[in-house]
C-alpha angles and dihedrals in degrees: 000000000000111000092234089059091045089055091048091049092050092048095047092043093052090047091052093051092046091052092050091061093063120110117284092237089065097046096119098043091043091052094050091048089050091048089047093051094044089047091052093048094048091044097051091048099042101038095054096049097249089124119051130230115299093024094129094052093048094048091050094050092049092048088055089050095049098038103038113201094023110148131196098034102094116137089258091055092045088056089049087055091052088050091047092056096043094048092048097034087123088076089062097046101075100018138034090203092111097064111001101094104025100044103027090155093060094039088056093048091049092049091064091067113091118253088225091061093051093051090056089059101044137032102182125172107231115219123206103280096190090099096037110133098232091163090056092043094056095042098066124075128257090248091058090050089049091053092048094048095047094053105030127057107176124084093228096052092047091054089047094056094042088055090047093050094048098042093047097033090228123196121236089256092052089050090055089049096053091045090050089049089051087229093180092066095040102041112102094357102103113120107257145148096225097126090056099042106035130073137226101037092235091065091052091050089051093050091049094054091043097066133054129214093232133029126199105219091181094159091067119093110198099171089125092057092082094060096053126085110201114076093212091056090050089052090049088057092058091040094054091047088053092049092047088051098034094140091059092044092055092049086052093047093048144253124317096033120131121191116233107173146312120238087021109196119235113190111183131145088356092298118127113212133166131211113212096222129000123197138171121222115208095198094051091033095219145103115266118205116199122196120196121212125185099209139033122318117278125193090233090068090067092056093051091049093047088055091053092049093052092054093046092052093045101042110014108032118103118229093248093049129093121240116286124265125218129207128188116208113198136160098247141003144174098239096199088052094049092046089056101045096040094064092073095064122091100212123077107258137156134189124219134170128230136207127204136196090279090063095054131094118263091245091056093044091056092051092058130078118248121252096263092049091048091051092051091051091049093047089051090060092059 
């Protein structure tokens, strides 16, 4: 084996063993710092031509020989570590906090490479790191970081998803789902009148950031909708599918939602009315009425929903709760039009669209379990 590769194997092996001795409570942060340091070392050596072709594969194979049973250091993962460093190189530009204390061996090795050589490889814009969420960054797993880096290119979006993962302690599967839903561009963008109808302002801000302008209900198969005639029956098909998969729907809707009922009966002044779906949101401390509509948004939907909210506030709301919020879920809308007409209503409401399995690509459909399988999996969780 080439001596350069042997030196690299020895250095990386020592850094791995050193990192493994750190306290258990810092395992995740230590692991990320280790990967960042290894990624930097590999990047500086492989990108400037110091190592020849096939170096990473050779180093990985030798590491496995010298550390039998070692997991996570395949050639593929070593390349992921290099990407991890290169994509977050901004964290190493103004501060050595990431690797200085925990991986001094790697830091010393990297310091030997001239800064001028590094600048020939990268030309990275350095954002203001004063507000960077270091604690959140180190609290999520490497697999979460890989998923975010593979799907998201902008610095702002990556920080958004890192905070989301850390704050809500999202599983890897949940991370993949919010990335697929493009949550960054949909969170808080639904047309609404919250600012005009909710007090104090903080409550309106929370509400705006609780709801999205589009929801992917990919566990709903509505193929049968096209052969039905009555719109209310069509909507009931979607409603029933949501109820059957209410766990998934709440995960799609967001944290802090509790399902109360579907077709929730309002009986006031001798008038029977039924809300499609009724939830309670703990963060907002209020009831949330959701109305499902098969087609494109119509202004009349707002009048119907405002009536429901009036009854909820007058007959259902507890003294300690905030006024109810309404959300219309429809298949399509003209956002500018909705934004304009919704401002004339006095109850807090928003309008969002939804997509179902029918709207997804064939590739994505094949990757998802069918409804019966999904029900079985959900039932198994109970």
